[in-house]
C-alpha positions as CSV (number, residue, x, y, z in Angstrom):
1,M,0.0,0.0,0.0
2,K,1.4,3.4,-1.0
3,K,1.4,6.0,1.7
4,G,1.3,9.6,0.8
5,K,2.3,12.7,2.9
6,I,2.6,12.0,6.6
7,L,0.5,14.6,8.4
8,C,1.3,13.6,12.0
9,Q,3.3,10.8,13.7
10,N,3.7,9.2,17.1
11,R,7.5,8.9,17.3
12,K,7.6,7.5,20.8
13,A,5.3,4.5,19.9
14,H,8.3,2.3,19.0
15,Y,10.1,3.3,22.1
16,N,7.2,2.7,24.5
17,Y,5.6,-0.4,22.9
18,H,6.4,-3.7,21.3
19,I,4.5,-3.4,18.0
20,S,3.2,-6.7,16.7
21,E,1.2,-5.6,13.7
22,T,-0.2,-2.5,12.0
23,L,-3.2,-1.8,9.8
24,E,-4.7,1.1,8.0
25,A,-8.1,2.6,9.0
26,G,-10.2,5.5,7.8
27,L,-11.1,8.3,10.1
28,V,-14.4,10.1,10.5
29,L,-13.6,13.9,10.7
30,L,-15.4,17.2,10.4
31,G,-14.5,19.6,7.6
32,H,-12.4,22.0,9.6
33,E,-10.5,19.1,11.2
34,V,-9.4,18.0,7.7
35,K,-8.0,21.5,7.0
36,S,-6.2,21.5,10.3
37,L,-4.7,18.1,9.7
38,R,-3.5,19.1,6.2
39,E,-1.7,22.0,7.9
40,G,-0.1,19.6,10.3
41,R,-1.9,20.9,13.4
42,A,-2.4,17.6,15.2
43,S,-0.8,15.4,17.9
44,L,-0.9,11.7,18.6
45,V,0.9,11.9,21.9
46,E,-1.1,10.0,24.6
47,S,-3.8,8.9,22.0
48,H,-5.2,5.4,21.9
49,A,-8.0,3.4,20.4
50,K,-10.7,1.5,22.3
51,V,-13.6,-0.8,21.3
52,K,-17.0,0.5,22.2
53,R,-20.3,-1.2,21.2
54,G,-18.6,-3.2,18.5
55,E,-16.9,-0.2,16.9
56,I,-13.4,1.3,17.4
57,F,-12.9,4.9,18.5
58,L,-9.8,7.0,18.7
59,Y,-9.4,8.9,21.9
60,D,-7.2,11.8,22.9
61,M,-5.9,12.7,19.4
62,H,-5.5,16.5,19.6
63,I,-6.5,18.4,16.4
64,T,-6.1,22.1,16.8
65,P,-9.2,24.0,15.7
66,Y,-8.9,25.6,12.3
67,P,-8.6,29.4,12.9
68,Y,-10.9,30.4,10.0
69,A,-13.8,27.9,10.8
70,R,-17.2,29.3,11.7
71,D,-17.9,26.7,14.4
72,M,-15.1,27.2,17.0
73,N,-16.7,25.4,20.0
74,I,-15.7,21.8,18.9
75,D,-13.6,19.8,21.4
76,P,-10.1,19.3,20.0
77,L,-9.8,16.0,22.0
78,R,-13.2,14.5,21.0
79,Q,-13.5,10.8,20.2
80,R,-13.3,9.9,16.5
81,K,-14.6,6.8,14.9
82,L,-12.2,4.5,13.0
83,L,-13.5,2.9,9.8
84,L,-12.6,-0.8,9.5
85,N,-14.2,-4.0,8.2
86,K,-16.3,-6.0,10.6
87,R,-13.8,-8.9,10.2
88,E,-10.9,-6.7,11.2
89,I,-12.9,-5.2,14.1
90,R,-13.7,-8.7,15.4
91,R,-10.1,-9.8,15.1
92,L,-8.9,-6.7,16.9
93,I,-11.4,-7.2,19.7
94,G,-10.1,-10.7,20.2
95,K,-6.5,-9.5,20.3
96,T,-7.1,-6.6,22.7
97,E,-8.8,-8.9,25.1
98,E,-5.5,-10.8,25.5
99,K,-3.4,-9.6,28.4
100,G,-1.4,-6.4,27.8
101,F,-2.4,-5.7,24.2
102,T,-3.7,-2.2,23.2
103,L,-4.4,-0.2,20.0
104,I,-2.3,2.9,19.4
105,P,-2.1,5.2,16.4
106,T,1.4,5.5,15.0
107,K,0.8,7.9,12.1
108,V,-1.8,9.9,10.2
109,Y,-1.3,10.3,6.5
110,L,-2.9,11.1,3.1
111,N,-3.6,8.2,0.9
112,K,-5.1,9.1,-2.5
113,G,-6.7,12.2,-1.0
114,F,-8.2,10.4,2.0
115,I,-6.9,10.8,5.5
116,K,-5.9,7.5,7.0
117,V,-4.6,6.4,10.4
118,E,-2.1,3.6,10.9
119,I,-3.0,1.8,14.1
120,A,-0.8,-0.7,15.8
121,L,-1.6,-3.7,18.0
122,A,1.0,-3.2,20.7
123,K,2.2,-4.4,24.1
124,G,3.8,-1.9,26.5
125,K,7.5,-2.1,27.2
126,R,8.9,-2.4,30.7
127,K,11.5,0.0,32.0
128,Y,14.4,-2.5,31.5
129,D,13.3,-3.1,27.9
130,K,13.7,0.6,27.2
131,R,17.1,0.7,28.8
132,Q,18.2,-2.3,26.7
133,V,17.2,-0.5,23.5
134,L,19.1,2.6,24.5
135,K,22.2,0.4,25.3
136,E,22.0,-1.3,21.9
137,K,21.6,2.1,20.2
138,E,24.7,3.5,21.9
139,L,26.7,0.4,21.1
140,K,25.8,0.6,17.5
141,K,26.7,4.3,17.4
142,E,30.2,3.5,18.9
143,I,30.8,0.7,16.4
144,D,29.9,3.1,13.5
145,A,32.2,5.7,14.8
146,A,35.0,3.2,15.1
147,K,34.5,2.1,11.5
148,K,34.8,5.7,10.3
149,Y,38.1,6.2,12.2
150,K,41.0,4.5,10.3
151,Y,44.5,4.1,11.7
């Protein structure tokens, strides 16, 4: 699947979670929210998705209100419905009921003119897992620096 321009990204998702799989979902938005997203006025920090009455909703995604919109009293953190097939929703419901799995959005992007969300089925990392990742990163950095330096 070809992904277009990335509008907003959750960069800490790979640091805070073990991501097992990702999938693309549509997003129900209002007109001025689309304009704000195209300008890059959104944040996925602390956002997550939950199953509610057999549908999946995105919570705590902040979209700054469009400054030129007539209707300015819309909540920027309102819940937004994700558009998925029933088969995908049932499979995600089963996976999220397993211990420790959650749904987190990793990025919002344009795909053929439509705004899509990439959601990931993830399991939270422990503190020692995060430290291990940082150690490996630092070790790789030192190895690369040693390769550049020649005697």
